N, C-alpha and C positions, 0 to 999 in steps of 0.2 A: 251555881248557874244552871238555870233550866234549859228545855230543849228549845223554847222561843227565843232567848237570847242567844244561844249558840247559832240559829238558824239565822237570826239578823246579823251576828257577825260573819257568819261564812258569806252570806247574800251581800253586805257590805263590801266585804273583801274582794268578793267576785266582780262587783260593778265597780269597784275602785281599778283593779286589774285590767277590766275592759276597757275604761276612761283611759287609764295611762297608756295602753297598748295603742288604742286610737291616736291619741296624741303623739306619740312616738311614731306612729305610722305615718301620720301626717307631716310631722317634722322632716322625717327620713326623705319621703316623697319632695317635698319643698326643697330639701337640701340636694337633690340630685336631679331636679327637672329644671332649676331656674338658676341664674345668677353665673358665675364664672364658672361654674362644674357642671353647666349644661352638656348633654352628650353631644349634641350637633357642634356646640362650640368649640368642644374639646376636639372632636375629630378634624374640625377645620383648622384650628391651631395646630394640630399635629400634621395635617398635612404641609401647612406653611413653613413649619419647622423642619420638615423632610424635605422640603424643595430648598429652603435656605442651607441646610446641611449638604445636599447636592453641588449647590452653587460652589458654597464654601470649598469643598473637596476637590472640584475642577479649577478652582482657581489655585489651590494650593499645588495641586499637580502640574499645572502651568509653571507656577513661580519656581518649583523644584527643578522641572526641566531646564527653564530660563538659567538658573544658577549653575545646573550642571553644565550646560553648554559654556557658560561664561568660565567656569572653574576648567573645563577642558581647554578651552581656548588660551587662558592664562598659564596652564602648564605646558602648552606647545609654545607659547612666546617663550617663557622661562627656558626652557628646553633650547629653543634657538639661541637665545641670548647666552645661555651657559656654553654651548658649543662654539658660537662666535668668540666668547671670551677666552676659551681655551685655546682655539686657533690663534686669535691676538698673542696669547702668552708664549705659545711656540714660536710664532712668528718673530716675537722680541726677543726671545733667547736665542734664535738663530742670528739675529740681527748683532746683539750682544756679542756672540762668540764671532762673527765676522769681523766686528768692530776691535776686538780684543787681537784676532789674528793681524789685522792690518796695523794694530800700533805695534804689535811684536816685530813686524816686518819693516815698518817705520825706523823703529828705535834699532833694529840692526843695520839699516840702510845708513842711519845718521852716524851710528858706533863705528863703521868701517870706514 
């Protein structure tokens, strides 16, 4: 291989590298400036997504607050019901005790 052949091989390699570089640059620019990945479009979508996220978080807070209020109300109603049930049990036990006492008294009066 002489000097001319080496020069042609190196020159063609450089020309091929430049053509491949220009093609890749064109492809890279094309992919980053148009279509679904355009920067303005991406920014707009991100803003829409952030707004939707804020709305969803506000709704979640509202739902959670409503659920907590309902839970507190149900706990208060349960406590009131349990207190009423306890009072009713004590009162019924008192009535049973009085009824047993009256039965005993009646039995004693009948027995005499």
